Phi, psi and omega in degrees: 000105184261088176227157175278128180266141178308320184292348178262003186252139175283119187253350188304124178062012180271149175278113184247122180254112181257125170264105181257172172250095180248028181282076185262153176288133181231131178230124181055040177080000181249136178286126183264342174213119185261014187305318183288328176293313179304315182295331183275344188293332181299314179293316181300312181295322178302316181291319178296316180296333180276358178082024179278161171266104197257127174241133179233132171230166179199165167270161173210119181070202182230065181288164173278130181301138179087358181235111178283135174226140182298324184295335180254011180286148177275009181304315177299327178291317178300318179297318180296313182293324177301319178296320181294323183273342182071028177205160183297145175231116181283144170256119180264120185278295182264089191249349190301322181265014178078215180088015177225154179245149176231131181276155174304132181082005179257148175243133169237147174261127176269125186311153181331114185294340179282357169285341187278132177293128180099356182295303188292328181269008175057044182295131187301317182296323177293314180299320180294324176294318176302311185298328181293343181280346191226161169266329183223127173261134180239116175270118182228011184254080179300329181299339177241017182292343179273001179248129176269091180238172186298325183271352180248335187231305184302313180300325181293335178288326191249345178295147179305318177227137177237120185232161175267132177290173184295317179296313180299317179300315179298318179300311184294321180293322178293317179295320180295318179297320183284327189250322184278320182228060186286142168288139183259156356292147178257129182239134172240135176246116182238111179246181182136175185276328187232139172296321186301324182283341182242012188300314181294327176294313180300317181294320179292316182290331180299338178273346190248323194267162177272326174225129178248105182270124177252141184221175179065210180300329179303317183298331180296321179295325178288324175298317178297329181291339176254026172066031174269144174284128181245012176058230181265015183300150174303129183203156175241091185305325182291345180256006177300316177298325178294317178299316179298319180295322178293319177300312182294320181299315181289320178299324183296334179252016175083013176252178179204161173248105181296128179255136183301137176259341174217156188218166175245125188236166172210178179252350175209153181276098183206150184297332182257014181291127178296142180264131178239123178266133180206166176298144182297340180275356187251012181292130181270168182295338184270353188261159175235139179274124182243351180194167173272153181277176185297324180291317177296320179299315180299319178300315181291321177299316179298319178299315181295318182294333181265359185283159171261330179218135176231125174250124186240122177219090175114141180286165180258359179203182179277074189288348176299329175260119188304325182291345177244022185251358188297321179301311179295320179300314182290325176294317177300317179297319179294320178296324178292330186262336186297145175285355182293161168284123184244133181231126182232147178198160181106145186301313180294325179295315180295323176299320178292319178300319179290318182299320184261010169055053178240020187308316184272007182248003175261134184303314178209132177248119180283136179279352188264160174249280182301319181294323178299313180295318181294326176294318177299327179288346182090011180283152175280128179272121186307318183292331177280320180302316182291326176296321178293319178297316180294324180297322179295324186270350183261144175291153177299131185276000000 
């Protein structure tokens, strides 16, 4: 990975523009999850400690370009960061054309970049205005690295120096360790409701991993592919042949997709629905599969404990309801205990990690959703690609 790292750049008295991912959930003006702010603080503090003039922007929500709205303002984020730093943090509203000063060791938050006309379409004139504000551009928003926008891609083309922030560098190094040079056996756990949303990920991983564990609604389509009755379970009949082809493809190279031998079912999706454990061959037409059973869970736990690398994206059951959460709970516990290098990402996965309190026991947790999946697919991320191009063209600092 040939990129310029923030930690290799002289920042003293330099104007540093950080594109962070501060897209946090806010309700009634209060931040309900600060995980992305916490993840971004390492880069921000590094720049402040180095005596840089620090500007940070991010997107928040999906505002209409050119229209400021209070609900999508970064003001609550600025307030939160000010408390963390123990000093005032200004929010600059109309910042694209400059007209503001930042002192060495000071941080300002530049209002939601998606308010700016030309941001989402990566308009060259907008990107050049961003670049004119700084001596060094720092990309630290892995969560939006798969989008070529003015604040993630365009500015990196025109800024005097374009570097990867500490969070982005850590994300890329963890992904590279897990995917480019994995310790074997390599296991991927891919859950979720639909095969269609994860199909390219499944196809890419089927070429790489030793065991591909499918969970959630996705697993039902694979059960159907081996001629099991899945009752009223969520399934995509048109993708049953694709699931069968993936099973055959992996078997042909000595790898496999473990199929559940027992399941936990109910007759309706409800928090108080009784859980019934049964053999996977005994599902009736009236039932829905909501989790894997204890024998299937034990098989997956054993696979995880013997792995060299585990990539986890998605739960294996409806873990929001405790009676259908045991499979995901036991997998989380195994991931916490395995000696393997473990990499987890995706919103539902992080929710499971938090519920089962294993946050500090996973080797690396990706803050990204879409970018994490696209990297798993083997796609080139535009924001990373431009950093690599700039690194080739820049003299060693």
